[in-house]
C-alpha positions in Angstrom: 95.3 110.6 130.7 96.0 107.1 129.4 94.9 104.2 131.7 97.8 101.9 130.9 100.3 104.6 132.0 98.5 105.0 135.3 98.7 101.2 135.8 102.4 101.0 135.0 103.6 104.1 136.9 103.2 102.7 140.4 104.7 99.4 139.2 107.8 101.2 138.0 108.3 102.9 141.3 107.3 100.0 143.6 109.4 97.4 141.7 112.5 99.6 142.1 112.2 99.7 145.8 111.1 96.1 146.4 113.8 94.1 148.2 115.4 91.2 146.3 115.1 92.7 142.8 118.8 93.3 142.3 118.4 92.9 138.6 116.0 95.9 138.3 117.2 99.2 137.0 115.3 102.5 137.0 116.2 105.3 134.7 114.7 108.1 132.7 114.9 111.8 132.6 113.4 115.1 133.8 113.0 117.9 131.3 111.9 121.5 131.2 110.9 122.7 127.7 110.0 126.3 126.7 109.1 127.6 123.2 108.5 131.3 122.5 107.2 132.4 119.1 108.7 135.6 117.7 105.2 136.6 116.4 102.0 135.9 118.2 99.2 134.3 116.4 95.5 134.8 116.9 94.0 134.3 120.4 92.5 131.0 119.4 96.0 129.5 118.8 98.4 128.0 121.2 101.2 130.6 121.1 103.9 128.9 123.2 105.1 126.0 125.3 105.9 125.9 129.0 106.1 122.2 129.9 107.8 119.8 132.3 108.3 116.1 131.5 109.1 113.2 133.8 109.9 109.9 132.0 110.5 106.8 134.0 112.1 103.7 132.4 112.4 100.4 134.2 114.2 97.3 133.0 114.1 94.0 135.0 116.3 91.1 134.2 114.2 88.0 134.9 117.1 85.6 134.0 119.5 85.0 131.2 116.7 84.3 128.8 114.2 87.0 129.6 113.9 90.7 130.6 111.1 93.2 130.9 111.1 96.9 129.9 108.5 99.6 130.6 108.5 103.4 130.0 106.0 106.0 131.2 105.9 109.7 130.3 104.3 112.3 132.6 103.9 115.6 130.8 102.4 118.9 132.0 102.2 122.0 129.7 100.9 125.2 131.3 100.7 126.9 128.0 98.8 124.1 126.2 96.9 121.9 128.6 95.9 119.6 125.7 99.4 118.2 125.8 99.1 117.1 129.5 99.2 113.3 129.8 100.4 110.2 131.6 101.3 108.0 128.7 102.7 104.5 128.2 105.5 104.9 125.8 106.7 101.3 125.7 106.1 98.0 127.7 107.4 94.7 126.4 108.9 91.4 127.2 112.1 90.1 125.6 112.9 86.4 125.2 116.4 85.2 124.2 116.2 81.7 122.8 119.5 80.7 121.2 119.6 82.2 117.7 116.2 83.8 118.2 115.1 87.0 120.0 111.4 87.6 120.6 109.9 90.8 121.8 106.1 91.2 122.5 104.3 94.3 123.7 104.2 98.0 123.0 107.4 99.0 121.2 109.0 101.6 119.0 110.8 100.8 115.8 113.5 102.7 114.0 114.3 101.2 110.6 116.7 102.9 108.1 120.2 104.3 108.1 119.6 107.8 106.8 119.5 110.7 109.2 116.3 112.6 109.9 114.3 111.1 107.0 113.8 107.4 106.6 111.7 106.0 103.7 111.9 102.5 105.1 110.7 103.4 108.6 107.0 102.5 108.2 106.2 100.5 111.3 105.9 103.3 113.9 103.5 106.3 114.0 104.6 109.8 115.0 103.2 112.7 117.0 103.2 115.5 114.4 101.2 118.0 116.6 104.4 120.1 116.4 105.9 119.6 113.0 109.4 120.9 114.0 109.6 119.1 117.3 109.5 115.3 116.6 112.4 114.2 118.7 111.3 111.4 121.0 107.8 111.7 119.5 107.5 108.3 118.0 104.3 106.4 119.1 104.8 102.9 120.2 102.7 100.1 118.7 101.5 96.9 120.2 103.2 94.2 118.2 105.4 91.1 118.1 108.9 91.0 116.7 111.2 88.0 116.0 114.9 88.3 115.2 116.8 85.3 113.8 120.6 85.6 113.7 122.8 83.5 111.4 126.5 84.4 110.9 126.8 88.1 109.8 123.1 88.1 108.9 119.8 88.6 110.7 116.2 88.3 109.7 113.6 90.5 111.5 109.8 89.7 111.3 107.2 92.1 112.7 103.5 91.6 113.2 101.1 94.5 114.2 97.6 93.1 114.9 96.0 96.6 114.6 96.6 100.0 113.0 97.9 103.1 114.8 97.6 106.5 113.2 100.0 109.4 113.5 98.9 112.4 115.5 98.2 115.5 113.4 98.0 119.2 114.3 94.7 120.2 115.9 93.0 122.5 113.4 91.2 124.5 116.1 94.2 125.6 118.1 97.5 124.6 116.3 99.8 127.0 114.7 100.7 124.2 112.3 97.3 124.0 110.7 97.2 125.8 107.3 94.5 128.3 106.6 92.2 127.1 103.9 91.6 129.4 100.9 88.6 131.6 101.5 87.5 131.3 97.8 87.6 128.6 95.2 87.1 128.6 91.4 83.5 128.6 90.3 83.0 125.4 88.2 80.1 127.1 86.2 82.0 130.3 85.3 81.5 132.1 82.9 78.1 130.7 82.2 76.9 131.4 85.8 78.0 133.7 88.6 81.4 135.1 89.4 84.8 133.4 88.7 85.2 132.4 92.4 83.0 131.2 95.2 83.1 131.8 98.9 84.3 128.6 100.6 83.3 127.1 103.9 85.0 124.0 105.2 83.9 121.0 107.3 86.3 118.3 108.6 84.6 115.0 108.6 85.5 112.2 111.1 88.5 110.1 109.8 87.9 106.8 108.1 90.2 104.3 109.9 91.0 100.8 108.8 88.8 98.1 110.2 90.3 97.0 113.5 89.9 93.3 112.6 92.1 90.9 110.7 92.2 93.2 107.7 94.0 95.9 109.6 97.0 93.6 110.5 100.3 94.9 109.3 103.4 92.8 108.5 107.1 93.6 107.8 110.3 91.7 107.1 113.9 92.8 107.0 117.1 91.0 106.1 120.2 92.7 107.3 123.8 91.8 106.8 127.4 93.0 107.0 130.1 92.3 104.3 133.5 93.9 103.9 132.7 96.8 106.1 129.3 97.5 104.5 126.1 97.3 106.5 123.0 96.9 104.4 119.4 95.6 104.5 116.4 94.9 102.3 112.9 95.1 103.7 109.2 94.6 102.9 106.2 96.3 104.5 102.6 95.5 104.1 100.3 97.7 106.1 98.7 101.2 106.1 99.9 104.7 105.7 100.0 106.3 109.2 99.1 109.6 107.5 95.7 110.1 105.9 94.8 111.1 102.4 92.4 114.0 102.4 89.3 113.3 100.3 87.2 116.3 99.3 83.5 116.7 98.4 82.2 120.1 97.3 78.6 121.2 97.3 77.8 124.5 95.4 74.6 126.4 96.2 72.0 126.9 93.5 72.9 130.5 93.0 76.6 129.7 92.5 77.8 132.1 95.1 79.3 129.8 97.8 80.7 126.3 98.2 80.7 123.9 101.2 83.8 121.7 101.1 84.0 118.6 103.2 87.5 117.3 104.0 87.6 113.7 105.1 90.8 112.0 106.2 91.1 108.4 105.0 93.8 105.9 105.7 94.8 103.7 102.9 96.8 100.4 102.6 100.2 100.5 101.0 103.2 98.3 100.6 106.8 99.2 100.5 110.0 97.5 99.1 113.0 99.1 100.9 116.7 98.9 101.1 119.5 100.8 102.9 123.3 100.7 103.3 126.1 102.4 105.3 129.9 102.3 105.4 132.8 104.4 106.4 136.1 105.2 104.7 138.2 106.5 107.6 136.4 109.8 108.6 134.1 109.7 105.6 130.7 108.1 106.2 128.5 107.0 103.3 124.8 106.1 103.6 121.8 105.5 101.5 118.2 104.5 101.8 115.2 104.0 99.5 111.7 102.7 99.4 109.2 102.1 96.6 105.6 102.5 97.7 102.9 100.4 96.1 99.6 102.2 96.8 95.9 101.5 96.3 95.8 103.8 93.2 98.2 101.9 90.9 96.3 103.1 87.8 96.2 106.8 88.8 92.5 107.2 88.6 91.8 108.6 92.1 93.2 112.1 92.7 92.8 111.8 96.4 95.0 108.7 96.8 98.7 108.6 96.2 100.0 107.0 93.0 103.0 104.6 93.4 106.3 106.5 94.0 110.0 106.0 95.0 111.7 108.0 97.7 115.5 107.8 98.2 118.2 109.4 100.3 121.9 109.6 99.6 124.3 111.0 102.3 127.9 111.8 103.1 129.3 112.8 106.5 132.8 113.9 107.4 134.6 115.0 110.5 137.2 117.7 110.1 139.8 117.5 112.8 141.2 120.7 114.5 139.5 123.2 112.3 140.3 125.4 115.3 142.9 124.4 117.9 141.4 121.3 119.5 138.0 121.8 117.8 136.4 119.3 115.4 133.7 120.0 112.8 131.2 117.3 111.8 129.2 117.9 108.6 126.4 115.7 107.2 124.8 116.4 103.8 121.9 114.3 102.3 120.1 114.5 99.0 116.4 113.4 99.1 114.4 112.9 96.0 110.9 111.5 95.2 110.2 109.9 91.8 106.8 108.9 90.5 106.9 105.6 88.8 105.0 105.6 86.5 105.1 109.4 86.2 101.7 111.1 86.3 102.9 114.7 87.3 100.8 114.6 90.4 100.4 118.0 92.2 100.5 117.5 96.0 99.0 119.8 98.6 101.6 121.8 100.5 100.3 120.2 103.7 101.0 116.7 102.6 103.6 115.4 105.0 104.3 112.3 102.9 105.7 114.5 100.1 107.5 117.4 101.8 110.9 116.3 100.4 110.7 115.9 96.6 114.1 117.4 95.7 115.7 118.4 98.9 119.0 118.9 100.6 119.1 118.0 104.3 122.2 119.2 106.2 123.7 119.1 109.7 126.9 120.5 111.3 128.3 120.3 114.8 131.3 122.4 115.9 132.8 121.2 119.2 134.0 123.9 121.5 135.5 121.5 124.0 134.3 118.4 125.8 131.0 119.9 127.0 129.9 122.5 124.5 129.1 122.5 120.8 127.5 124.8 118.2 124.9 123.1 116.0 123.0 123.9 112.9 120.6 121.7 110.8 118.1 122.5 108.1 116.3 121.6 104.9 116.2 123.3 101.5 113.4 122.2 99.2 114.4 122.9 95.6 111.1 121.7 94.1 108.9 123.9 96.2 111.4 126.8 97.0 111.1 126.8 100.8 113.5 126.2 103.6 113.9 125.6 107.4 117.1 126.1 109.4 117.8 125.5 113.1 121.0 127.0 114.7 121.6 126.0 118.3 123.9 125.7 121.3 124.3 122.5 123.3 126.0 122.5 126.7 126.6 119.5 129.0 126.6 121.4 132.3 127.5 118.4 134.4 127.0 114.6 134.4 123.5 113.9 133.0 122.5 117.6 132.7 122.2 119.1 129.2 121.1 122.5 128.1 119.9 123.1 124.6 119.0 126.5 123.1 117.8 126.6 119.4 116.0 128.9 117.0 113.7 127.7 114.2 113.7 129.9 111.1 111.4 129.2 108.2 110.8 130.8 104.8 109.8 130.4 101.2 107.2 131.2 98.7 103.6 131.6 99.8 102.3 128.3 98.5 105.1 126.2 99.9 105.1 124.3 103.2 107.7 126.1 105.2 106.8 129.4 103.5 103.2 129.1 104.8 104.5 128.8 108.3 107.1 131.7 108.3 105.2 133.4 111.2 106.1 130.3 113.3 109.7 131.4 113.8 110.6 130.7 117.4 113.2 130.2 120.2 113.4 127.0 122.2 115.0 126.4 125.6 115.4 122.9 126.9 117.0 121.7 130.1 117.2 117.9 130.6 118.6 115.7 133.4 119.0 112.0 132.5 119.5 109.4 135.3 
C-alpha cells in the first residue's frame, strides 16, 4: 500500500459529502478484470488474473482561477496478491492566470499524436509488469507544468525534480520474464575446456540516478495549428525510464561454468521530437519522430544505447456502410528505428526501447450498431520476424457499463520478443462501470 493514497482516499469521499461544496464532482470507475492463459506455466509463475479495481476521481472548482484534482486506485487481485495496492494516480492543483496555465503535483503526461507508440512521450513512466496490458498503466510523476497560449500557438514547459523509473516484470514470478540461456560461449575455447560454459545468473540492485539536482528532468514543447494541420516540436532532457542491462561475467578456473551478473542502470538521454496530424475528409494523417542523444555518442560502450532515430507514419480511414448501417475504421502505422550514425548494434530481444525497428502497427473497428463493435489490433515486426494480434468484442451494455472480451495471440521465431512469449496466449474478460 502507498501512504499518499491512504491519505487522499478519505478526503475524496468526505469532500464529496461535505455541505457547501457545490463545485465538487466525484467520478471514477469500478472494474472486474480476468485473464486466463491457454497454457499454464510453472508453479512459480503467476498464471492468471482475477482482480477488481475501484478508482475514485475528485475535482473541486475553487474559483474561476483554480481547481484541484485527485485520483486514487484501489486494486485487489486474488490470483496475484503482489498487484494489490491503494495507489495515488494523480493529485495536482491547476491555476489559470490569463494566458498562463500552471499545474503542480503528481500528474500524467501524454505527448505525441501517433497511436499506441509515441517516441516523443518521455515524461511519464509506465507499469510494464504485464507487457500486453498497459492501458491506464502510466505512472504519474511529481512535477510542475506551465502552458503559455498566444494565438494559435502554445508553449509547454515541464520540470520534474526527481526521477521515476518504469515498473518491469518480476523475474521471480512473471510470465513476461525471459528465460536466460543455460549455457554461454567459452571465451577460452579451443585452448581450454568445452565450447560452452554452464551459466548462472545474479540480478544486482539497479543503479538509479542521484535523487539530487542532477536527477532533475526538463522538457519544452511548442505546439501550433495552421491551415488544418496540428503540429509540435519538443525537447526532452532527462533519463531513460527503462534501464540498460550491464553484464559482468566471472569464469571459474577450470573453464566449466560462468557466473553472470546483470545490473540495471538508468542513463541520461536527450530527445529532439516533432509530430503532426491532419485530416482530409475521412482520411486522417499523422506522424511523429524523436532523435535520441544518449550517453554513448561514440559507440564505445556495448551496454549503453548509441544515438538513434525513431519515427511513426500513420493513416486512418473510416469506410461508411461497409454493411448496411455499419462503419469500418482502419488505422495503419509504419514504425522504424534508424541508428545515426549507424553502428549495426544488436539489441537483446527483451529490450523494450527497441521492439519496433521495422514494424507495422494496425487497428480496425467494425461497428455492429450503436452499442457493439468488433475490434482487432496488432503488430508485425519485419526486422525480428515476430507478431502479436488481439481480436476483441466491445459491448456497451447500458449507460456507463462496458464489456470487453479479447484474445492475445503471439508468435514468431525463437529469438524474437513475441516469439519468446508464444506460450502466453490468453483470453481476457473485462467489465467496467464508469460514473
